[in-house]
C-alpha positions in Angstrom: -53.7 -153.9 159.8 -51.8 -151.2 161.7 -48.7 -149.7 160.1 -45.5 -149.9 162.1 -44.6 -146.9 164.1 -42.4 -144.5 162.1 -39.6 -142.4 163.6 -38.3 -139.1 162.5 -36.1 -139.1 159.4 -32.5 -140.3 160.1 -33.4 -141.7 163.6 -32.9 -145.5 163.9 -35.9 -147.6 164.8 -36.0 -148.7 168.6 -35.6 -152.3 167.5 -32.4 -151.5 165.6 -31.0 -149.6 168.6 -31.6 -152.5 170.9 -30.0 -154.8 168.4 -26.8 -152.7 168.3 -26.7 -152.4 172.0 -27.0 -156.2 172.3 -24.3 -156.7 169.8 -22.0 -154.3 171.6 -22.6 -156.0 174.9 -21.9 -159.4 173.3 -18.7 -158.0 171.9 -17.5 -156.7 175.3 -18.2 -160.1 176.9 -16.8 -162.2 174.0 -13.6 -160.2 173.4 -11.8 -161.1 176.6 -13.0 -164.7 176.1 -11.6 -164.7 172.6 -8.3 -163.3 173.8 -8.1 -166.0 176.5 -8.9 -168.7 173.9 -6.3 -167.3 171.6 -3.7 -167.3 174.4 -4.6 -170.9 175.4 -4.4 -171.9 171.8 -1.0 -170.4 171.4 0.2 -172.5 174.3 -0.5 -175.6 172.2 2.5 -174.7 170.1 5.7 -176.2 171.5 7.9 -173.3 170.6 5.6 -170.9 172.5 5.6 -173.1 175.7 9.4 -173.4 175.6 9.8 -169.6 175.2 7.5 -169.2 178.3 9.7 -171.6 180.3 12.8 -169.8 179.2 11.5 -166.5 180.3 10.4 -168.0 183.7 13.8 -169.6 184.2 15.6 -166.3 183.5 13.3 -164.4 185.8 13.8 -166.8 188.7 17.6 -166.8 188.2 17.8 -163.0 188.2 15.3 -162.2 191.0 15.6 -165.2 193.3 19.0 -166.8 192.4 17.2 -170.0 191.6 18.1 -172.5 188.8 14.8 -173.7 187.3 14.0 -175.8 184.3 11.1 -178.0 183.1 10.6 -180.2 180.2 7.1 -179.0 179.3 3.9 -177.6 180.7 0.2 -177.3 180.0 -2.7 -175.1 181.3 -6.4 -175.7 181.2 -9.7 -174.2 182.3 -10.4 -173.5 185.9 -6.8 -172.5 186.7 -5.5 -176.1 186.2 -1.9 -176.6 185.2 0.6 -179.4 184.7 4.4 -179.2 184.6 6.8 -182.1 183.7 10.5 -182.7 184.2 10.9 -180.1 187.0 14.4 -179.3 188.3 15.1 -176.6 191.0 18.3 -175.8 192.8 21.2 -173.4 193.2 22.8 -172.1 190.0 25.7 -174.2 188.6 25.0 -177.0 191.1 23.1 -180.3 191.1 19.4 -179.8 191.6 18.0 -179.8 195.1 14.6 -180.9 194.0 13.4 -182.7 190.9 9.9 -184.0 190.0 8.6 -186.0 187.1 5.2 -184.3 187.1 3.4 -181.5 189.1 -0.3 -180.9 188.7 -2.4 -178.3 190.4 -5.1 -175.7 190.2 -5.0 -172.0 191.0 -7.9 -170.4 192.8 -8.7 -167.7 190.2 -10.4 -165.5 192.9 -7.0 -165.0 194.5 -5.2 -163.7 191.4 -5.4 -160.1 192.7 -4.8 -161.0 196.3 -1.4 -160.6 198.0 -1.4 -164.4 198.5 -2.0 -166.6 195.5 -4.1 -169.6 196.5 -3.5 -173.0 195.0 -6.4 -175.2 195.6 -4.3 -178.4 195.3 -0.9 -179.5 194.1 -0.1 -183.1 193.3 3.6 -184.1 192.9 4.7 -187.3 191.2 8.1 -188.9 191.8 9.8 -185.9 193.5 13.4 -186.3 194.7 15.0 -184.1 197.4 18.8 -184.3 197.4 20.1 -183.0 200.8 23.7 -183.4 199.5 23.0 -180.6 197.0 23.5 -177.0 198.1 20.4 -175.1 199.2 19.8 -171.9 197.1 20.5 -168.6 198.8 17.3 -166.8 198.1 17.9 -163.0 198.6 16.6 -161.8 201.9 15.1 -158.6 200.4 12.1 -159.9 198.5 12.1 -158.5 195.0 9.1 -157.1 193.2 7.6 -160.1 191.5 5.1 -162.8 192.0 2.9 -162.6 195.1 3.2 -165.0 198.0 1.3 -168.3 197.7 -0.3 -171.0 199.8 -1.1 -174.6 199.0 -4.4 -175.7 200.6 -3.9 -179.4 199.7 -0.6 -181.1 198.9 -0.1 -184.7 197.9 3.1 -186.6 197.1 3.4 -189.9 195.4 6.5 -192.1 195.1 8.8 -189.5 196.6 12.5 -189.9 197.6 15.0 -188.2 199.8 18.8 -188.7 199.6 20.6 -187.8 202.8 23.5 -185.5 203.0 27.0 -187.1 203.8 27.4 -187.8 207.5 30.1 -186.2 209.6 31.6 -186.4 213.0 30.3 -188.8 215.6 27.3 -189.7 213.4 29.6 -191.0 210.6 30.9 -193.7 212.9 27.4 -195.2 212.9 25.9 -194.1 209.6 27.7 -193.7 206.3 24.6 -192.9 204.1 20.8 -192.9 204.2 17.9 -192.5 201.9 14.1 -192.8 201.8 12.0 -193.8 198.9 8.5 -194.9 198.1 7.2 -191.9 200.1 3.5 -191.1 200.0 2.5 -187.9 201.9 -0.2 -185.3 202.2 -0.2 -181.8 203.7 -0.3 -178.1 203.1 1.8 -174.9 202.8 0.3 -171.9 204.7 1.8 -168.8 206.2 5.3 -169.9 205.1 5.1 -173.3 206.9 5.3 -176.7 205.2 3.2 -179.2 207.2 3.5 -182.7 205.7 2.2 -186.0 207.0 4.2 -188.9 205.7 1.8 -191.8 205.4 4.1 -194.4 203.9 7.8 -194.8 202.9 10.9 -196.9 203.2 14.2 -195.9 204.7 17.5 -197.5 203.9 20.5 -196.9 206.3 24.0 -197.9 205.4 26.5 -198.5 208.3 30.1 -199.5 208.5 30.4 -203.3 208.7 26.7 -204.0 208.4 24.2 -204.9 205.7 21.8 -202.1 204.8 19.1 -201.6 207.3 15.6 -201.2 205.7 12.7 -199.9 207.7 9.1 -198.7 207.0 8.5 -195.1 207.7 5.7 -192.8 208.9 5.5 -189.5 210.7 4.8 -185.7 210.5 7.3 -183.0 209.3 7.2 -179.2 209.5 9.5 -176.7 208.0 9.8 -172.9 207.7 12.5 -171.1 205.8 15.5 -170.4 208.1 14.3 -172.8 210.8 15.2 -176.5 211.5 13.0 -179.3 210.2 10.8 -180.5 213.0 9.5 -184.1 213.1 6.8 -185.5 215.3 5.6 -189.0 216.0 8.1 -190.5 213.5 7.9 -194.2 213.4 10.3 -196.7 211.8 9.9 -200.5 211.9 12.2 -203.0 210.3 13.9 -206.3 210.8 15.0 -206.2 214.5 14.1 -202.5 215.0 11.2 -200.4 216.3 11.7 -196.7 216.8 9.5 -193.7 217.7 11.0 -190.2 217.8 10.3 -186.5 217.8 12.7 -183.6 217.4 14.5 -181.4 214.9 17.2 -181.4 212.2 19.0 -178.2 211.3 19.8 -177.9 207.6 22.1 -174.9 207.8 25.6 -176.0 208.9 26.5 -172.5 210.0 23.5 -172.0 212.2 23.3 -172.6 216.0 20.4 -174.9 215.4 22.3 -177.2 213.0 22.6 -180.9 213.8 20.0 -183.3 215.3 18.1 -182.9 218.6 15.6 -185.7 219.4 13.8 -187.7 222.0 13.3 -191.3 221.2 12.0 -194.7 222.3 13.6 -197.7 220.6 13.7 -201.4 220.8 16.5 -203.1 218.9 18.1 -206.5 218.6 21.8 -206.6 219.6 22.9 -208.0 216.2 22.1 -204.6 214.7 24.6 -202.9 217.1 27.7 -204.9 216.7 28.8 -206.8 213.6 29.1 -210.6 214.2 26.7 -210.7 217.1 24.4 -213.8 216.9 20.6 -213.4 216.9 18.7 -213.1 220.1 18.0 -210.7 222.9 16.6 -207.2 222.9 17.6 -203.8 224.1 15.1 -201.1 224.9 16.3 -197.5 225.0 14.6 -194.2 225.6 16.0 -190.7 226.1 17.2 -187.7 224.3 20.3 -187.0 222.2 22.0 -184.1 220.4 24.4 -184.5 217.5 27.1 -183.7 216.5 27.7 -182.7 220.2 27.1 -186.3 221.2 25.3 -185.2 224.4 22.1 -186.6 226.0 20.6 -189.0 228.5 19.6 -192.6 227.8 17.8 -195.2 229.9 18.7 -198.8 228.9 17.2 -202.1 229.6 18.9 -205.2 228.1 17.4 -208.7 228.1 19.2 -211.9 227.1 21.8 -209.9 225.2 24.6 -212.1 223.7 28.1 -211.2 225.1 29.4 -210.8 221.6 27.9 -207.4 221.5 30.7 -206.3 223.8 33.5 -208.0 221.9 34.8 -204.8 220.1 35.2 -203.1 223.4 37.2 -205.8 225.2 40.6 -207.2 224.7 40.5 -210.4 222.7 42.4 -212.5 225.2 40.3 -211.2 228.0 37.1 -212.1 226.1 38.4 -215.6 225.6 39.7 -216.0 229.2 36.3 -215.0 230.6 34.6 -217.6 228.3 32.0 -215.0 227.3 31.3 -216.5 223.8 27.8 -217.9 223.7 26.7 -216.4 227.0 23.9 -213.9 227.5 23.2 -211.3 230.1 20.5 -208.9 231.4 21.3 -205.3 232.4 19.8 -202.0 233.2 21.6 -198.6 233.2 21.0 -194.8 233.1 23.6 -193.1 231.0 24.5 -189.4 230.6 26.8 -188.1 227.8 28.3 -184.6 227.6 31.1 -182.4 228.6 32.9 -183.6 231.8 
C-alpha cells in the first residue's frame, strides 16, 4: 500500500489547505446571511419595531414636513413588508390619508438604483380626507430616500371624504363621499394612474334625501397638477352620468375648481324638491366651477311642471293651473360673463 505524499516540514497538506479555503469561503457567504437573519430576528421584538417607526416618523417630519405614524410593521423574505394603522398628513392636523393595512414587496435589484421599485402594493381600507390640509412638502428635495415607483397597485374597501363645498356649488351640494372603492393602477414617473372598478358615491343636497350612485372611472394625478378623470360613470336611482375633466386641489392655483364635460340623464324629481315622479331630462355640455360658466344642451320629455315651482310666483303658478301638467322642451344654454 502506497504511503500518503509527505510535504516539507511545517507546510500544511494540500487537503488541509483546501479545507481552510472552503471554510473561509463559507464564512464569507454565511456572515452577511447571519447578519440579515439577526436583523430580521431583532424586528420580531416589539420595542425594536416601535423604535424603527419612531425614527422613520422623525425623519419624515424633519425632511419632508410630513406627519407619519403606524401601529406596527413586519418584513419578510423577498423584500416583502406589511404596515398596519398608517396615518399620513400635515403636522398638527387631521390625517390626509389613513389605511388599516399596507402590504407590498420591494424589487431588491433596485435597492442601488435612483428609483426604488415596488413590485406591488396592496392597500386595505384606505381613507382620503379632502377636508384635511395637504402637506407642504419642501420644493427642494432633501438628501434621503430615492424616488420610487409602484408597478402594480390595488386598493380594497377605500373611501374618500369630500372637502366642504363653497360658492355656487354649495347651493347644489352640501357634502359628498365615496366608499366601498375597489381600484387598481400604478405610480410611475411621478404620476398616479388609478382605475376605479367599483364604488359607491353619496351626495347630500339641500332639501333632498341623500343621492346614492354606483361609481367607476379612471383617475390620474401628478403633484402640483389637477386631478384628471376620464370615463367616470355614475348610476343611481333616477340618474345616469358620464363625465371627463379635472379637479384642482390647490385653492390658490389658477387650475383650482372643476372643469368637466358631461352627458347626463336625470329624473326631474332629483332637481327640485317636491316634484312628482316621471319624465326625464337629458343634458350634455361642459361646465366650469366656481366660475359657473359653460354650455349645456337640454332635452326634456314629460317633465312635471312642479320642477319650475321654485322659480315662479306662487299665485302665478296656481293661476296658470300648472299643477299636475307635464311639458316637453329643448334648449341650448350658455352661462358666463355678460
